[in-house]
C-alpha positions as CSV (number, residue, x, y, z in Angstrom):
1,M,0.0,0.0,0.0
2,A,1.3,3.5,-0.9
3,I,0.1,7.0,0.0
4,A,0.3,9.7,-2.7
5,K,1.0,13.2,-1.7
6,G,0.6,16.4,-3.7
7,I,-1.8,17.5,-6.3
8,F,-2.1,14.2,-8.1
9,K,-5.6,12.9,-7.3
10,M,-7.8,10.2,-8.8
11,S,-10.1,7.4,-7.8
12,G,-10.8,3.9,-9.3
13,G,-8.5,1.3,-10.6
14,F,-5.9,0.9,-13.2
15,G,-3.9,-2.1,-14.0
16,T,-3.2,-4.1,-10.8
17,A,-3.7,-1.1,-8.5
18,S,-6.8,0.7,-7.1
19,C,-6.9,4.2,-5.8
20,Y,-9.3,5.8,-3.1
21,S,-9.3,8.3,-0.4
22,L,-10.5,8.0,3.2
23,P,-13.1,10.3,4.9
24,G,-11.4,13.2,6.6
25,S,-8.2,12.9,4.7
26,D,-6.9,14.6,1.5
27,Q,-4.4,11.9,0.9
28,M,-4.9,9.2,-1.8
29,I,-4.4,5.6,-1.0
30,I,-2.9,3.3,-3.7
31,R,-3.4,-0.4,-3.0
32,S,-2.3,-3.3,-5.3
33,K,-5.1,-5.8,-6.2
34,G,-4.9,-9.5,-5.7
35,G,-4.3,-11.9,-2.9
36,P,-4.8,-15.6,-2.4
37,S,-7.4,-17.4,-4.5
38,K,-10.4,-19.0,-3.0
39,R,-9.0,-22.4,-3.9
40,R,-5.7,-21.6,-2.1
41,M,-7.6,-20.3,1.0
42,K,-9.6,-23.6,1.0
43,V,-6.6,-26.1,0.6
44,G,-3.4,-24.2,1.1
45,P,-1.5,-25.5,4.3
46,E,-0.5,-21.9,5.2
47,F,-4.2,-21.0,5.7
48,E,-5.0,-23.9,8.0
49,T,-5.3,-21.9,11.1
50,V,-7.5,-19.3,9.3
51,R,-9.8,-22.1,8.2
52,K,-10.1,-23.3,11.8
53,H,-11.1,-19.9,12.9
54,Q,-13.6,-19.6,10.0
55,S,-15.2,-22.9,11.2
56,E,-15.6,-21.6,14.7
57,W,-17.1,-18.4,13.3
58,K,-19.9,-20.4,11.8
59,A,-20.9,-21.4,15.3
60,C,-20.9,-17.8,16.4
61,V,-23.1,-16.8,13.6
62,K,-25.6,-19.6,14.4
63,F,-25.6,-18.4,18.0
64,S,-26.4,-14.8,16.9
65,Q,-29.2,-16.0,14.6
66,A,-30.7,-18.1,17.3
67,L,-30.6,-15.3,19.8
68,K,-32.4,-13.0,17.3
69,Y,-35.2,-15.6,16.8
70,A,-35.4,-16.2,20.6
71,M,-36.1,-12.6,21.3
72,G,-39.3,-12.9,19.1
73,E,-41.3,-9.7,18.5
74,V,-39.1,-7.8,20.9
75,Y,-36.1,-7.9,18.5
76,K,-37.8,-5.5,16.1
77,L,-37.4,-2.7,18.6
78,A,-33.5,-2.6,18.2
79,D,-32.2,0.7,17.0
80,Y,-28.8,-0.6,15.9
81,N,-27.3,-3.8,14.4
82,V,-26.7,-6.0,17.3
83,S,-25.5,-9.1,15.3
84,P,-21.8,-8.1,15.4
85,V,-22.0,-7.7,19.2
86,W,-23.6,-11.2,19.5
87,N,-21.0,-12.7,17.1
88,G,-18.3,-11.3,19.3
89,L,-19.8,-12.6,22.5
90,G,-20.1,-16.0,20.8
91,K,-16.5,-16.0,19.9
92,N,-15.5,-15.1,23.5
93,I,-17.6,-18.1,24.7
94,V,-15.9,-20.4,22.1
95,K,-12.5,-19.3,23.4
96,T,-13.2,-20.6,26.9
97,D,-13.5,-24.2,25.7
98,A,-10.2,-25.9,26.6
99,E,-11.5,-29.3,26.1
100,H,-11.4,-29.3,22.2
101,V,-8.9,-28.2,19.6
102,L,-9.0,-25.1,17.6
103,G,-11.6,-25.4,14.9
104,Q,-13.7,-27.8,16.9
105,R,-14.3,-25.8,20.1
106,S,-17.9,-25.8,21.4
107,L,-20.0,-22.7,22.0
108,K,-21.5,-23.5,25.4
109,V,-24.1,-20.8,26.0
110,S,-25.4,-22.6,29.1
111,E,-22.2,-22.0,31.0
112,Y,-22.2,-18.2,30.3
113,R,-25.9,-17.4,29.9
114,N,-25.7,-14.7,32.5
115,E,-23.6,-12.6,30.0
116,L,-27.0,-12.2,28.1
117,R,-28.9,-10.8,31.2
118,G,-29.7,-7.1,30.8
119,F,-28.7,-6.9,27.0
120,S,-30.2,-3.8,25.6
121,L,-31.3,-3.5,22.0
122,N,-31.1,0.3,22.1
123,R,-28.3,2.9,22.3
124,N,-30.4,6.0,22.1
125,Y,-33.1,5.4,24.6
126,P,-32.8,2.0,26.4
127,L,-35.8,0.4,28.0
128,N,-34.8,1.5,31.5
129,A,-34.9,5.1,30.4
130,V,-38.2,4.7,28.4
131,L,-40.0,2.6,31.1
132,G,-39.5,4.0,34.6
133,T,-41.0,1.1,36.5
134,L,-39.7,-2.4,36.9
135,P,-42.1,-5.5,36.7
136,D,-42.1,-8.5,38.8
137,I,-40.7,-11.4,36.7
138,Q,-41.2,-15.1,37.3
139,M,-39.6,-17.8,35.3
140,D,-40.0,-21.6,35.7
141,K,-37.4,-23.6,33.8
142,E,-39.0,-27.0,34.3
143,T,-42.3,-26.1,32.9
144,L,-41.0,-23.5,30.4
145,R,-43.2,-20.8,31.7
146,A,-42.7,-17.2,32.5
147,S,-44.8,-14.1,33.6
148,V,-44.3,-10.4,33.8
149,V,-46.5,-8.3,36.2
150,F,-46.6,-4.5,36.5
151,D,-48.5,-3.5,39.7
152,R,-49.5,-0.2,38.0
153,L,-48.3,2.2,35.4
154,N,-48.5,5.9,35.9
155,T,-47.6,7.2,32.4
156,A,-47.0,10.7,33.6
157,N,-44.0,9.4,35.7
158,D,-43.2,6.0,34.3
159,L,-43.2,6.7,30.5
160,L,-40.6,8.6,28.4
161,N,-42.5,9.3,25.3
162,V,-39.8,11.0,23.3
163,R,-41.7,11.3,20.1
164,K,-45.0,12.4,21.8
165,L,-47.0,9.6,20.3
166,P,-50.5,8.9,21.4
167,Y,-50.4,5.1,22.1
168,F,-48.1,2.4,23.5
169,R,-48.1,-1.3,24.1
170,L,-45.9,-3.8,26.0
171,I,-44.4,-6.9,24.3
172,M,-43.0,-10.0,26.0
173,S,-41.1,-12.8,24.4
174,L,-39.9,-16.2,25.7
175,G,-37.3,-18.0,23.8
176,I,-34.9,-21.0,24.0
177,I,-31.3,-21.4,22.7
178,S,-28.9,-24.2,23.1
179,D,-25.3,-25.0,23.2
180,I,-23.6,-25.5,19.8
181,H,-21.0,-28.3,19.2
182,F,-18.8,-29.4,16.4
183,V,-19.9,-32.6,14.8
184,P,-17.3,-34.4,12.7
185,D,-18.3,-36.3,9.5
186,S,-16.6,-38.0,6.6
187,R,-15.7,-34.7,5.1
188,Q,-14.9,-31.6,7.2
189,G,-17.6,-31.5,9.9
190,E,-20.0,-28.8,10.9
191,Y,-21.4,-27.1,14.0
192,V,-24.8,-28.2,15.1
193,P,-26.9,-26.8,18.0
194,D,-28.4,-29.3,20.6
195,L,-31.8,-28.1,19.5
196,G,-31.2,-28.5,15.8
197,Q,-33.6,-26.5,13.6
198,Y,-35.6,-25.4,16.8
199,N,-32.7,-23.4,18.2
200,G,-34.1,-20.0,18.9
201,A,-37.7,-21.1,19.1
202,S,-39.8,-18.5,20.8
203,K,-43.3,-17.3,21.7
204,S,-44.4,-13.6,21.9
205,V,-47.4,-11.8,23.5
206,S,-48.4,-8.1,23.6
207,T,-50.9,-6.0,25.5
208,D,-53.6,-3.9,23.8
209,W,-52.7,-0.4,22.8
210,F,-52.9,2.0,25.7
211,A,-53.1,5.8,25.5
212,T,-49.9,7.4,26.6
213,Q,-51.9,9.6,29.0
214,D,-53.5,6.8,30.9
215,N,-53.0,5.6,34.5
216,L,-53.1,1.8,34.2
217,P,-53.9,-0.8,36.9
218,E,-52.1,-4.1,37.1
219,I,-50.8,-5.4,33.7
220,K,-49.9,-9.1,33.4
221,L,-48.2,-11.0,30.5
222,E,-47.7,-14.7,30.5
223,L,-46.2,-17.3,28.2
224,Q,-45.5,-21.1,28.3
225,F,-44.2,-23.6,25.8
226,N,-46.3,-26.7,25.1
227,E,-45.8,-30.3,26.3
228,D,-44.0,-31.3,23.1
229,S,-41.3,-28.5,23.7
230,R,-40.8,-29.6,27.3
231,T,-40.0,-33.2,26.4
232,A,-37.1,-31.9,24.3
233,F,-35.7,-29.8,27.2
234,T,-32.3,-30.5,28.6
235,D,-30.0,-28.9,31.1
236,N,-27.9,-27.4,28.4
237,L,-30.7,-25.1,27.1
238,T,-31.1,-21.5,28.1
239,L,-34.5,-19.8,28.6
240,I,-34.6,-16.1,27.7
241,L,-37.2,-13.6,28.7
242,S,-37.4,-10.3,26.7
243,L,-39.5,-7.3,27.3
244,G,-40.2,-4.3,25.1
245,I,-42.3,-1.2,24.7
246,E,-43.7,-0.1,21.4
247,F,-45.3,3.2,20.5
248,G,-47.9,3.7,17.9
249,T,-50.1,6.3,16.2
250,V,-53.3,6.4,14.2
251,G,-52.8,4.9,10.7
252,F,-54.9,4.2,7.7
253,G,-58.6,3.6,8.5
254,G,-58.2,4.8,12.0
255,K,-56.3,1.7,13.0
256,T,-53.4,2.0,15.5
257,E,-50.0,1.3,13.8
258,A,-46.6,0.9,15.4
259,V,-44.1,3.5,14.6
260,K,-40.6,2.3,13.7
261,Y,-37.7,3.1,15.9
262,S,-39.9,4.5,18.6
263,G,-39.7,1.7,21.2
264,A,-37.1,-0.2,23.2
265,G,-36.3,-3.7,24.2
266,K,-34.1,-5.7,26.5
267,I,-33.3,-9.2,27.7
268,M,-34.7,-9.1,31.3
269,M,-33.9,-12.6,32.6
270,V,-32.1,-15.8,31.6
271,V,-32.2,-19.2,33.3
């Protein structure tokens, strides 16, 4: 890579080189094109360690995707891309596995599930700022059941309605994710979650729309997985309860519609 100085400026590519500038700089970067081929990356002995890290990264991506699904309808309340954060968390969990070799280490969520507790989907206005009162939360891992109860909700004191919207509702999601292990086969092996295709299974429920000027009595949200789900339950699974608040306004035909990027969500509890 070279840096050009002076009045010579251009962008694009020519021959085996490409030229570009970076934001906030008047210097031009000249970088040569090329690099190892896909075939070389796949079979070259010098890239063996890289391939092993890439293999483990697939487990991190599966973990991130499962967590997204496990948060159900609450996930849509995120105001930034949380996937890179979850991918990084997954990689940190993988690194703790001293039992297996690089490229085959397990992602044991169950041993570090508390790292997920309190994870916020929002950077601008997190749930704790938007909703000024905390609910009573109960979770039963054996029956895969959870409940959230607000004793009361005084919107004048407990609600931060930044965009001054007329309605709001509460959303609760209950999801399950599992540990992910490397499973060797006759070729190169792959990462498989204990729950298989059901990793990230979730159920969601929401309240009716309430006026943002109301004083509300007790609000209770409840969810439970069915008998079939409970028979597949093992100690290595992690149960996740997420809570969110969504704001709405009057839409077409007088129907209340949710307003994007107006709410907040958070992982409240994991067991």
